[in-house]
C-alpha positions as CSV (number, residue, x, y, z in Angstrom):
1,M,94.7,145.1,113.0
2,D,96.4,141.8,112.6
3,L,99.0,142.7,110.0
4,F,100.3,145.9,108.5
5,I,102.2,145.2,105.3
6,T,103.4,147.9,102.9
7,S,105.9,149.1,100.4
8,P,106.4,152.8,100.9
9,P,107.9,155.2,98.4
10,F,111.7,154.9,98.5
11,P,113.9,158.0,98.7
12,L,115.1,157.6,95.1
13,L,117.1,160.3,93.5
14,R,115.2,160.0,90.3
15,K,111.6,161.0,91.3
16,K,108.7,158.7,90.4
17,A,105.3,159.9,89.3
18,Y,103.8,159.0,92.7
19,G,106.4,161.2,94.7
20,N,109.3,160.4,96.7
21,E,110.6,161.7,100.1
22,D,114.0,163.2,100.5
23,Q,116.7,160.9,101.9
24,Q,117.4,163.4,104.8
25,N,113.9,163.5,105.9
26,Y,112.9,159.8,105.1
27,V,113.2,158.2,108.5
28,A,111.2,160.9,110.4
29,W,108.5,160.8,107.6
30,L,108.2,157.0,107.7
31,N,108.2,156.9,111.5
32,E,104.9,158.6,111.6
33,F,103.3,155.8,109.7
34,A,105.1,153.2,111.7
35,K,103.8,154.6,114.9
36,L,100.3,154.6,113.7
37,A,100.7,151.0,112.7
38,K,102.0,150.1,116.2
39,D,99.1,151.9,118.0
40,A,96.6,150.0,115.8
41,L,98.1,146.6,115.9
42,K,96.7,143.8,118.1
43,P,99.3,142.7,120.7
44,T,100.1,139.6,118.5
45,G,100.1,141.6,115.2
46,S,102.9,142.2,112.8
47,F,104.3,145.1,110.8
48,V,106.0,144.1,107.6
49,I,107.7,146.8,105.4
50,D,109.6,146.4,102.2
51,I,112.2,149.2,101.7
52,G,114.4,149.2,98.6
53,G,117.9,151.0,98.6
54,A,119.2,153.9,96.7
55,Y,122.4,155.7,96.1
56,Q,123.5,159.0,97.6
57,K,123.4,162.1,95.3
58,G,126.2,162.4,92.8
59,V,128.4,159.5,94.2
60,P,128.4,155.7,93.8
61,V,127.9,155.2,97.6
62,R,124.7,153.7,99.0
63,S,122.2,155.5,101.3
64,L,121.6,153.9,104.7
65,H,118.0,154.9,105.0
66,Q,116.4,151.5,105.3
67,F,118.8,150.6,108.1
68,R,118.4,153.9,109.9
69,A,114.6,153.3,109.6
70,L,114.8,149.9,111.2
71,I,117.0,151.2,114.1
72,S,114.6,154.1,114.7
73,F,111.6,151.6,114.6
74,V,113.3,149.6,117.4
75,D,114.9,152.3,119.4
76,D,112.4,155.1,119.1
77,L,109.1,153.2,118.7
78,N,109.9,150.1,120.7
79,Y,109.2,147.5,118.0
80,Y,110.9,144.2,118.0
81,L,112.8,143.0,115.0
82,V,111.3,139.6,114.5
83,Q,113.3,138.7,111.4
84,E,114.9,140.4,108.4
85,F,113.9,139.2,105.0
86,Y,115.5,139.9,101.6
87,W,113.4,140.0,98.5
88,Y,115.5,139.0,95.5
89,N,114.0,140.1,92.2
90,P,116.0,138.2,89.4
91,S,114.4,140.3,86.7
92,S,115.5,143.7,88.0
93,L,116.9,146.0,85.5
94,P,120.5,147.4,85.8
95,A,120.4,150.7,87.6
96,P,121.4,153.5,88.2
97,I,122.5,154.0,84.6
98,E,125.5,156.2,85.6
99,W,127.3,153.7,87.9
100,V,126.1,150.4,86.5
101,N,125.5,150.9,82.7
102,K,127.7,153.7,81.7
103,R,130.8,153.4,84.0
104,K,130.2,149.8,85.0
105,I,131.7,150.2,88.5
106,R,128.8,148.9,90.4
107,A,126.7,145.7,90.1
108,K,122.9,146.0,89.6
109,N,120.9,145.9,92.8
110,S,118.3,143.1,92.9
111,V,117.5,142.9,96.6
112,N,115.1,144.8,98.8
113,T,115.2,144.6,102.6
114,V,111.9,143.5,104.2
115,W,111.7,144.1,107.9
116,W,109.2,141.9,109.9
117,L,108.5,143.8,113.2
118,S,106.0,143.3,116.1
119,K,104.8,144.6,119.4
120,T,105.9,141.5,121.2
121,E,108.7,138.9,121.1
122,Y,106.1,136.3,120.0
123,P,103.8,137.6,117.3
124,K,101.2,135.3,115.7
125,A,102.9,133.3,112.9
126,D,103.1,129.8,111.5
127,V,105.8,129.2,109.0
128,S,104.5,125.8,108.1
129,R,101.7,127.6,106.1
130,V,104.3,128.8,103.6
131,R,106.3,125.7,102.9
132,V,108.1,125.6,99.6
133,P,108.5,122.6,97.2
134,Y,111.2,120.2,98.1
135,S,114.4,120.2,95.8
136,K,114.9,117.3,93.5
137,S,117.7,116.1,95.7
138,M,115.4,116.2,98.8
139,Q,112.7,114.3,96.8
140,R,115.1,111.5,96.1
141,L,116.2,111.4,99.8
142,L,112.7,111.2,100.9
143,A,111.9,108.4,98.5
144,D,114.8,106.3,100.0
145,P,116.3,108.0,103.1
146,A,118.6,105.1,104.1
147,R,120.3,105.4,100.8
148,Y,121.2,109.1,101.0
149,Y,121.9,109.9,104.7
150,T,122.8,108.4,108.0
151,P,121.5,110.1,111.1
152,K,124.5,111.5,113.1
153,D,126.2,114.6,114.2
154,R,127.8,116.5,111.4
155,P,131.2,118.3,111.4
156,S,129.3,121.6,111.6
157,E,127.8,120.3,115.1
158,H,124.3,120.1,113.5
159,K,122.6,116.9,114.6
160,I,120.8,115.2,111.8
161,G,118.2,112.7,113.2
162,K,115.8,110.2,111.6
163,A,113.1,113.0,111.4
164,F,115.1,114.6,108.6
165,G,113.9,111.9,106.3
166,R,110.2,112.6,107.0
167,D,108.0,114.1,104.4
168,N,106.3,117.2,105.8
169,G,104.6,118.2,102.6
170,G,107.4,120.8,101.7
171,A,110.5,122.5,102.9
172,L,110.6,125.4,105.4
173,P,111.2,128.6,103.5
174,S,114.4,130.8,104.0
175,N,114.4,134.5,104.6
176,L,115.6,135.0,101.1
177,L,112.4,135.4,99.0
178,T,113.1,134.9,95.3
179,I,110.1,136.5,93.5
180,P,110.5,137.8,90.0
181,N,108.8,141.1,89.4
182,S,108.5,140.9,85.6
183,Q,104.7,141.2,85.0
184,S,104.5,143.2,82.0
185,N,101.2,142.0,80.6
186,D,99.1,140.8,83.7
187,S,95.4,141.4,84.1
188,Y,95.9,144.8,85.9
189,L,98.2,146.2,83.2
190,R,96.1,144.9,80.4
191,A,92.9,146.4,81.9
192,V,94.6,149.8,82.7
193,K,96.2,149.9,79.2
194,S,92.9,149.2,77.4
195,L,91.3,152.1,79.3
196,G,94.0,154.3,78.1
197,L,95.3,155.1,81.6
198,S,98.7,155.2,83.1
199,S,99.5,152.3,85.4
200,H,101.2,152.7,88.8
201,P,105.0,152.4,88.0
202,A,105.9,150.6,91.3
203,R,103.9,147.5,91.9
204,F,105.3,144.7,94.0
205,P,104.4,141.2,93.0
206,L,101.3,139.4,94.4
207,K,103.5,136.6,95.9
208,L,105.3,138.9,98.2
209,P,102.3,140.1,100.4
210,E,100.8,136.7,100.0
211,F,103.8,135.0,101.8
212,F,103.4,137.4,104.8
213,I,99.8,137.2,105.0
214,Q,99.8,133.5,104.9
215,M,102.5,133.2,107.6
216,C,101.2,136.0,110.0
217,T,97.5,135.8,109.7
218,E,94.5,133.4,109.6
219,P,91.3,133.6,107.5
220,G,89.1,136.5,108.7
221,D,92.0,138.5,110.1
222,L,92.5,142.2,109.1
223,V,95.3,143.1,106.8
224,V,96.2,146.8,106.2
225,D,98.4,148.6,103.7
226,F,98.6,152.3,104.0
227,F,100.6,152.8,100.8
228,G,98.2,150.9,98.7
229,G,99.3,152.0,95.2
230,S,97.7,149.6,92.8
231,N,96.3,147.6,95.7
232,T,98.3,144.3,95.3
233,T,98.0,143.7,99.0
234,G,94.2,144.1,98.9
235,R,94.0,141.6,96.1
236,A,96.4,139.1,97.9
237,A,94.3,139.4,101.1
238,E,91.0,138.9,99.2
239,N,92.5,135.8,97.6
240,L,93.4,134.3,101.0
241,G,90.1,135.1,102.7
242,R,91.4,137.9,104.9
243,R,89.6,141.2,105.5
244,W,91.6,144.2,104.4
245,I,91.9,147.9,104.1
246,S,94.0,149.7,101.7
247,C,94.8,153.4,101.7
248,E,96.3,155.4,98.8
249,L,96.8,159.2,98.6
250,D,96.4,159.5,94.9
251,H,92.7,159.1,93.9
252,E,93.4,157.9,90.4
253,Y,95.7,155.1,91.5
254,A,93.2,154.1,94.1
255,A,90.3,154.2,91.6
256,Q,92.3,152.3,89.1
257,S,92.9,149.3,91.5
258,V,89.2,148.4,91.1
259,V,90.3,146.5,87.9
260,R,91.8,144.0,90.2
261,F,88.3,143.1,91.6
262,M,86.2,143.3,88.4
263,P,87.7,140.5,86.2
264,A,84.3,139.7,84.5
265,A,83.1,143.2,83.9
266,N,83.2,144.9,80.6
267,M,85.5,147.9,80.1
268,G,82.6,150.4,80.0
269,E,81.6,149.2,83.4
270,V,85.1,149.3,84.7
271,R,85.6,152.8,83.4
272,A,82.4,154.2,84.9
273,S,83.4,152.6,88.3
274,I,86.9,154.3,88.1
275,E,85.4,157.7,87.2
276,G,82.9,157.4,89.9
277,I,85.6,156.7,92.5
278,V,87.7,159.6,91.2
279,A,84.6,161.8,91.7
280,G,84.3,160.8,95.3
281,K,81.6,158.1,95.0
282,S,81.8,154.7,96.7
283,L,81.5,151.4,94.9
284,R,80.1,148.2,96.3
285,L,81.4,145.1,94.4
């Protein structure tokens, strides 16, 4: 495998329909999957995992499960932490209700930790493939570099040379990924709703797996998600010309994800496909 990228169930106190592991057992449970990923990865492959935070039971104090998981990945499974990322979702709702909405003693949580791990200090990656648009001020600078900056050492001891004014087609991204997760009427939700089915309640946005797939793999590489859910990762990999495998324990969620790959089909055909998959049949698209 070239890349494992996944978002496992978080140990939330309020249980989701797909199930949640208990905070006390979370790290040991998650380590089983992290070990399988490490065994299957190529030497230059990457393991990227999105883990959201949670509060401890009955008190406004945060659980440390995502940090304990990271330390265990490194100390017990011998992964390398390549870089930590933070996914900022500006459209996240205030929660939990008790501490944020009612008592107003905590701010809403809008950031998930995303650990980028590997089997070697130098996994395959090219950050130039995920450049972001230049800011308006940088666009003005590029149009007339001599007007806006002078190459020299800065008080911060950073050295700003002539190359700073070169147009590289976009800026290098930071490890803070601002990606709204506010799709309330995307094609997946519309299709599932029209079929009278319940959608998966915890879908991460397409741009999140797309970022790491582009950065850590090349066309034709194999991308795997072993907590597939509604199969956002599979759709992202398909869009980018990568091969992919998505695993999902719940047959209905796995079957429903076919709507992501049948945009031109009528609802009767989609329903028949979903029912067939739930019954154990395979479907070739």
